[in-house]
N, C-alpha and C positions, 0 to 999 in steps of 0.2 A: 195224353200219356206223358208222364214225367221222364225226361231224358237226363241222364247223368253224364257230365263231361269229365273224362278222365285225362288228366295231364300226366304224362309219363316223364319221370325225371330219373336219369341214371343214378344208381346207388351201388356202391361196392360193399359187400359184406364178407368178412372173413369168418370162416367156420372151421372147426376141427373136422377131421375125417368122419368122426362119429356124427357130428352135426350135419354134415353133407348127406350122410346115409339116412339119418332120421328125417331130414327135410325131403329127400327124395321119396322115402317110404310114405310120408304123410301126403305129399302131392299126388302120388300114385293112388293111394287108398281113397282120397277125396275126389280124385279126377279133376284136379285143378293144377295150375302152374305153381312152381316153387315160390314165385313172388306173391301169388295169391295166398299161399300158406303163411308167409311172413306177415303180410298185411292183416290177415285174420288174427294172427297171434298178437299183433300190436293193438288192434282194436279191442280184442278181448281183455288184454292187460289194462288198457285205459278204462274200459267199462268196469272192471273189478275195482280199480282204484277209486273211481268216482262213486261206486256203490259203497265202498268202505267209508268214504268221507261225506256221503250224501246228507247225513244228519246235520252237518255243519252248514249246509246250504238251505235248510228249511227256514221259512219265514219266522217260525216260533223261535228258533235258535238265534237268528239275527236280531230279532226284537229283544230277546233276553240279554244278549251281549250289549246292545245299545243301551238298554235300561241299566245294566250294571255299570257301564262306563259313565253314565250320567250321574251316578250317585256321588255325593260328597266323599272325598277321601279315597276314590278309586285309585288303587296304588300304581297302576302303570299307565303312563301317558301314551297318546298315539305315537309320538316320536320314539318312545322307548319300544313300543310294539314294532315299529318299522325297523329299528335297530336290531331287535331280536330276529325278525324275519330275514333281514339281510345277512346276519351271521349264520342263520340256519341254511341259507342258500349256498354259502361258501363252505359249509361243513358242520362245525359244532358251535351251537349257540350257548352252550352251558356256561362259559366264562362270562358272557354278557348277562345272562339271566342271574348268575350268582352275584355279579356286581350290582345289578338293579335291586335284587333282594336285600343285599347288605346295606344299600343306601337307605331303603325304607326301614330296615331294622334299626339302623343308627339314628333315624329321625323319629322313631315311634316311642322312644322311651322317656 
């Protein structure tokens, strides 16, 4: 029999009055605790996001990306991709992307 170890960590969540009411209603209708409702919601959100992006994790997509990057003249270097990813994590990567596009546009002519 598989046994799951649950480590409980205190968590403070601030909700509006309406949020408290909805959480209580959901917990009562499902017959579970309020914390279980929150955990189920988090897991469902994570599952949906993974499903939306799952195409990017397929072996075929990774192979296609690797093939494209190996081609002569592939326009974006791995360092530039890291720079774009870092900018995206902090908010808006559009200025970084525009600068990289302009660099290649300037050198293509």
